[in-house]
C-alpha positions in Angstrom: -0.2 0.4 -0.1 1.2 3.2 -0.7 1.3 5.9 2.0 -0.3 9.0 2.0 2.3 12.2 2.1 1.8 14.2 5.6 0.3 17.9 4.7 2.7 20.4 6.1 1.5 23.2 7.1 2.2 26.3 5.1 5.2 28.9 6.8 3.7 31.8 8.0 5.4 35.1 9.5 3.9 37.6 11.8 2.7 41.2 10.1 4.2 44.0 10.7 1.6 46.4 12.5 0.5 49.6 10.3 1.3 53.2 10.9 -0.3 56.5 9.8 2.8 57.1 7.6 1.9 53.9 5.5 0.5 55.4 2.2 -1.1 52.1 2.1 -1.1 48.8 4.2 -0.7 45.1 3.0 -3.6 43.3 3.9 -2.8 40.8 6.7 -5.2 37.7 5.8 -3.5 34.9 4.1 -5.2 32.1 1.8 -6.5 29.0 3.0 -3.3 27.3 1.6 -1.4 29.8 3.3 -0.3 32.9 1.0 0.0 36.2 2.2 -2.8 39.0 0.2 -1.0 40.9 -1.7 -3.8 43.7 -1.9 -3.1 46.8 -0.5 -5.7 48.8 1.8 -5.9 53.0 2.2 -8.6 54.7 4.1 -12.0 54.1 4.0 -13.7 56.7 5.9 -10.5 59.8 6.7 -8.9 57.1 9.7 -4.8 57.5 9.9 -4.8 53.6 10.0 -7.5 51.3 8.3 -8.9 48.4 9.5 -6.1 45.9 7.7 -8.0 43.6 5.6 -8.9 44.3 1.5 -12.8 44.6 0.9 -12.5 40.7 -0.3 -11.2 39.7 3.3 -13.2 41.8 5.4 -16.2 40.0 4.0 -14.8 36.7 4.1 -12.5 36.5 6.8 -8.5 35.9 7.0 -8.2 32.1 5.4 -5.7 31.6 8.3 -8.3 31.3 10.3 -11.7 28.7 10.4 -14.9 29.0 12.0 -16.2 25.6 13.3 -19.2 24.0 14.9 -18.8 23.2 18.7 -20.4 20.4 20.5 -21.6 22.7 23.2 -21.0 26.1 23.0 -22.5 26.8 18.8 -19.5 28.3 16.8 -15.7 28.2 17.8 -12.3 29.5 15.9 -9.5 27.7 15.0 -6.2 27.8 13.3 -6.8 26.4 9.5 -2.6 25.8 10.2 0.0 26.1 12.1 0.0 29.9 13.5 3.1 31.6 14.8 3.5 33.5 17.8 2.7 37.6 17.1 0.4 36.8 14.3 -2.1 39.8 13.7 -5.8 40.1 13.6 -8.5 42.0 13.5 -11.6 42.1 14.9 -14.2 44.5 12.5 -17.7 45.7 13.1 -20.4 48.3 12.8 -20.1 51.1 15.3 -22.9 51.7 16.9 -24.9 51.7 20.4 -24.4 49.0 22.9 -27.6 47.1 23.1 -28.4 44.5 26.0 -26.1 41.8 26.5 -29.7 39.2 25.8 -29.8 40.4 22.5 -26.1 40.7 21.6 -23.2 38.9 23.4 -20.2 39.5 20.4 -19.9 43.3 20.2 -16.7 45.1 22.0 -16.7 48.6 23.3 -14.9 51.1 20.9 -12.2 53.6 22.2 -11.3 55.8 18.4 -7.7 56.7 18.6 -5.7 59.7 17.6 -7.4 61.1 14.3 -4.0 61.9 13.2 -1.5 59.1 14.2 -3.6 56.5 14.5 -2.2 55.5 17.8 -4.4 54.5 20.8 -1.0 55.8 23.2 -0.7 59.0 24.6 2.3 60.1 26.6 0.9 62.7 28.1 -1.2 60.1 30.3 -0.1 58.0 33.1 0.2 54.2 32.0 0.2 55.1 28.1 -3.0 54.1 27.0 -6.2 56.8 26.4 -8.4 57.2 29.0 -11.4 54.2 28.8 -13.6 56.9 30.5 -13.2 59.6 28.5 -12.8 58.2 25.2 -15.7 55.7 24.9 -17.5 55.8 21.7 -20.3 53.0 21.5 -19.5 49.5 20.5 -18.0 47.9 17.5 -20.8 45.3 16.3 -19.8 42.6 14.3 -23.7 41.1 13.4 -24.1 40.9 9.5 -20.3 41.5 8.7 -17.2 38.9 7.5 -15.8 39.0 10.7 -14.6 36.1 12.1 -12.5 37.1 15.3 -16.3 37.5 17.0 -16.2 33.4 17.3 -13.2 33.3 19.3 -14.2 31.6 22.8 -12.9 32.5 26.2 -10.9 30.0 28.2 -12.1 27.9 30.7 -11.3 27.9 34.5 -8.3 25.0 33.2 -7.1 26.9 30.2 -5.3 30.1 28.9 -5.8 32.5 26.7 -3.4 32.0 23.4 -4.8 35.9 21.8 -5.2 38.8 23.2 -6.2 42.1 22.0 -3.4 44.8 22.1 -5.9 48.3 22.7 -4.8 49.3 18.9 -8.3 50.5 17.5 -8.6 50.9 13.7 -11.6 54.1 12.9 -12.9 57.4 13.8 -14.8 58.9 16.5 -18.4 58.3 15.0 -17.4 56.6 11.9 -19.2 54.0 10.6 -16.8 51.0 10.7 -14.2 50.4 13.1 -11.7 47.6 14.5 -9.4 46.5 17.3 -6.4 44.5 16.9 -5.4 41.2 18.6 -2.1 38.8 18.3 -1.5 35.3 19.1 0.6 35.0 22.6 2.7 31.9 21.5 2.7 29.6 18.6 -0.9 28.0 18.1 -0.9 24.6 15.8 -3.6 23.6 13.2 -6.4 23.6 14.4 -6.4 24.5 18.3 -8.7 27.0 19.1 -8.0 30.7 19.5 -9.4 32.0 22.9 -9.2 35.7 24.8 -10.5 36.9 27.8 -13.7 37.8 28.1 -13.4 39.2 31.3 -15.0 38.5 34.7 -17.6 40.4 34.4 -19.2 38.8 31.0 -19.8 35.9 32.9 -21.8 37.7 35.9 -24.2 39.9 34.1 -25.5 36.7 32.2 -25.8 33.9 35.1 -23.4 31.7 33.1 -20.8 29.2 34.3 -17.2 29.7 33.3 -16.6 26.2 31.4 -13.7 24.8 29.7 -13.9 24.6 26.1 -11.3 22.5 24.2 -12.7 19.7 22.9 -10.6 16.5 21.2 -10.9 17.6 17.4 -10.4 21.0 18.4 -7.9 21.4 21.5 -7.3 24.7 23.8 -4.8 25.3 25.7 -4.3 24.3 29.1 -2.7 26.1 32.3 0.2 25.2 33.7 -1.2 23.5 36.6 -5.0 22.9 37.4 -7.0 25.5 38.3 -7.3 26.5 42.5 -11.0 26.2 43.8 -11.4 29.0 45.9 -12.7 28.1 49.0 -16.4 29.6 49.6 -17.8 31.3 52.5 -21.0 30.7 53.7 -22.4 34.3 52.6 -20.8 33.4 48.7 -22.8 29.8 48.4 -26.2 31.4 49.3 -25.7 33.7 46.2 -24.0 30.9 44.3 -26.3 30.3 41.0 -26.9 26.4 40.9 -24.9 24.1 38.3 -25.1 24.8 34.5 -27.4 21.9 32.9 -25.0 21.3 29.5 -27.6 20.4 27.4 -30.0 23.1 28.7 -27.3 25.2 27.8 -26.7 24.1 24.6 -30.7 24.6 23.9 -30.7 27.5 24.9 -27.7 28.7 22.9 -29.4 27.3 19.4 -32.9 28.8 20.3 -31.3 32.2 20.9 -28.9 31.9 17.2 -32.3 31.2 15.6 -33.8 33.9 17.2 -31.0 36.2 16.1 -31.5 34.6 12.4 -35.0 35.1 12.2 -34.9 38.8 13.6 -31.8 39.6 10.9 -33.9 38.3 7.5 -37.1 40.7 9.0 -34.4 43.6 9.4 -32.7 43.3 5.8 -36.4 42.1 4.4 
């Protein structure tokens, strides 16, 4: 019998961060076979640094990433092939007002960068970052867009994130669209889930218990040591939410997605 040759992941290199001084930016995305897109991206609304995806990849997503079905949690985002550390990705969406958490869970707060430098770093401010409370400008909603970063899950108690946001935003204050840069923190093997921390508040306001998301087919990076269980006080035990039934949670997620799809169809009709 002839043995099938083993498929080797393409060699992918980290992209350079875009600068306001760049006349045009090479699209960050790669094809499904690992070739870097050669299209150039220029300002769309007069912003100093545009979302670094060409129109094609704004609509289809980066080919280096793949959205898959998760057995319990709807959708998940995985690496189509091996990705290096410091691989850059951009979340993007339409700017608008924040909806209730029971209506839309995938929006991200928007803090527009400096309209001249395109940076969210201000050396005059302690810590460097633009003060959030002074710069909030609605949310970026990825609904009905080609964004795929919205499907990146949050690591569970025994898992760790392998990507994070850099607080580098793209877009203008009161603009139509905007984006946020993400970067991998370590090499990400093929079919491994891409995970980033949502924040403890995300789970609390929804009354959802945080759980591990890794599966045999789509593993997640594990913590170096098992998560330690916090010793609860009697007061905490009194107000602790009951254990979540996985089957009920899966059905609830499925019902919610169908409701959103129906709502989207009615809106676009």
